[in-house]
GUTI-397745 format. One record per residue (C-alpha): residue number from 1; residue in one letter; chain; x negated, y negated, z. Coordinates in nm, 3 decimals. Each point is the difference from the previous one (the first is absolute). Layout:
REM GUTI-397745
   i aa ch      xx      yy      zz
 NUM  A  A       X       Y       Z
...
This chain:
REM GUTI-397745
   i aa ch      xx      yy      zz
   1  P  A   1.594  -1.818   1.398
   2  E  A  -0.111   0.131  -0.342
   3  V  A  -0.320   0.140   0.152
   4  T  A   0.195   0.169   0.280
   5  T  A   0.252   0.143  -0.247
   6  G  A  -0.280   0.123  -0.227
   7  M  A  -0.189   0.160   0.287
   8  K  A   0.321   0.176   0.113
   9  A  A   0.049   0.128  -0.355
  10  L  A  -0.361   0.123  -0.006
  11  E  A   0.058   0.174   0.333
  12  G  A   0.298   0.178  -0.157
  13  I  A  -0.209   0.108  -0.300
  14  R  A  -0.285   0.123   0.219
  15  G  A   0.211   0.147   0.275
  16  Y  A  -0.209  -0.163   0.272
  17  V  A  -0.087  -0.342   0.143
  18  S  A  -0.327  -0.156  -0.115
  19  G  A  -0.294   0.062   0.229
  20  N  A  -0.134  -0.343  -0.095
  21  Y  A   0.320  -0.203  -0.030
  22  P  A  -0.157  -0.350   0.037
  23  A  A  -0.256   0.051  -0.277
  24  E  A   0.249   0.170  -0.231
  25  A  A   0.261  -0.271   0.059
  26  K  A  -0.267  -0.259  -0.081
  27  A  A  -0.084   0.183  -0.325
  28  F  A   0.373   0.021  -0.086
  29  K  A   0.038  -0.374   0.061
  30  A  A  -0.308  -0.077  -0.213
  31  M  A   0.142   0.201  -0.291
  32  L  A   0.331  -0.186   0.029
  33  R  A  -0.194  -0.327  -0.017
  34  Q  A  -0.170   0.127  -0.316
  35  D  A   0.348   0.025  -0.159
  36  Y  A   0.047   0.375   0.035
  37  S  A   0.349   0.098   0.106
  38  S  A   0.071   0.239   0.287
  39  A  A   0.128   0.249  -0.257
  40  E  A  -0.327  -0.021  -0.196
  41  I  A  -0.208   0.047   0.315
  42  L  A   0.198   0.307   0.103
  43  E  A   0.002   0.141  -0.354
  44  C  A  -0.376  -0.045  -0.025
  45  Y  A  -0.041   0.175   0.337
  46  Q  A   0.209   0.294  -0.123
  47  H  A  -0.186   0.013  -0.331
  48  L  A  -0.338   0.014   0.174
  49  K  A   0.123   0.251   0.260
  50  A  A   0.121   0.230  -0.279
  51  D  A  -0.353   0.015  -0.140
  52  H  A  -0.190   0.321   0.078
  53  F  A  -0.276  -0.201   0.172
  54  W  A   0.237  -0.160   0.254
  55  E  A   0.251   0.279   0.055
  56  N  A  -0.165   0.126   0.322
  57  K  A  -0.166  -0.323   0.114
  58  A  A   0.123  -0.305   0.186
  59  L  A   0.074  -0.283  -0.241
  60  S  A   0.001  -0.346   0.156
  61  L  A   0.153  -0.317  -0.136
  62  M  A  -0.348  -0.148   0.001
  63  T  A  -0.088   0.258  -0.267
  64  V  A   0.324  -0.071  -0.186
  65  K  A  -0.091  -0.371   0.007
  66  G  A  -0.328   0.083  -0.174
  67  Q  A   0.174   0.209  -0.268
  68  I  A   0.329  -0.175  -0.067
  69  G  A  -0.134  -0.231  -0.271
  70  E  A  -0.130   0.293  -0.202
  71  W  A   0.326   0.187   0.063
  72  R  A   0.207  -0.296  -0.125
  73  A  A  -0.213  -0.025  -0.315
  74  W  A   0.053   0.374  -0.057
  75  V  A   0.377  -0.041   0.043
  76  Q  A   0.006  -0.294  -0.241
  77  K  A  -0.182   0.208  -0.262
  78  G  A   0.286   0.249   0.008
  79  R  A  -0.158   0.253   0.238
  80  P  A  -0.218   0.195  -0.242
  81  E  A  -0.063   0.359   0.102
  82  T  A  -0.334   0.028   0.178
  83  R  A  -0.036   0.378  -0.012
  84  A  A   0.008   0.236  -0.296
  85  S  A   0.325   0.145   0.133
  86  P  A   0.232  -0.114   0.278
  87  N  A  -0.018   0.353   0.146
  88  Q  A  -0.378   0.025  -0.016
  89  R  A  -0.159  -0.017   0.342
  90  P  A  -0.357  -0.113   0.053
  91  K  A  -0.255   0.279   0.020
  92  S  A  -0.128   0.094   0.342
  93  L  A  -0.366  -0.040   0.086
  94  Q  A  -0.043   0.379  -0.020
  95  E  A   0.163   0.010  -0.345
  96  R  A  -0.232  -0.277  -0.122
  97  R  A  -0.306   0.180   0.141
  98  T  A   0.105   0.326  -0.165
  99  E  A   0.053  -0.177  -0.332
 100  M  A  -0.339  -0.173   0.026
 101  E  A  -0.171   0.332   0.080
 102  R  A   0.173   0.164  -0.297
 103  L  A  -0.111  -0.280  -0.230
 104  A  A  -0.356   0.011   0.137
 105  Y  A  -0.012   0.377  -0.051
 106  A  A   0.131  -0.032  -0.357
 107  E  A  -0.259  -0.274  -0.070
 108  S  A  -0.285   0.212   0.137
 109  G  A   0.111   0.292  -0.220
 110  A  A   0.009  -0.226  -0.306
 111  R  A  -0.344  -0.135   0.087
 112  E  A  -0.141   0.354   0.032
 113  A  A   0.153   0.095  -0.335
 114  R  A  -0.161  -0.303  -0.167
 115  N  A  -0.340   0.083   0.151
 116  A  A   0.011   0.369  -0.098
């Protein structure tokens, strides 16, 4: 019953029924056997889903199962901030390219000045 209850709670969080219910239920059950509570499993899911990487991607419980140990260690350390600022979003690929081009241009200018 704990697996069924947890899967129903996950369905409520997601807003849809799992497309791979048997595999996800198996992953949920495996995490329970590893002494993770239903609350921890769901909290880890929500934590991962809030990450910029996962926000627009499907996140399965099989993935959560692979990450929950690291998540628990992070929680036990007091949840240190992982970004410079909680409001700072990751740079887009285009922003990183533009920054790299700017740095390369500045470096080439410095190199020309040294060789002059």
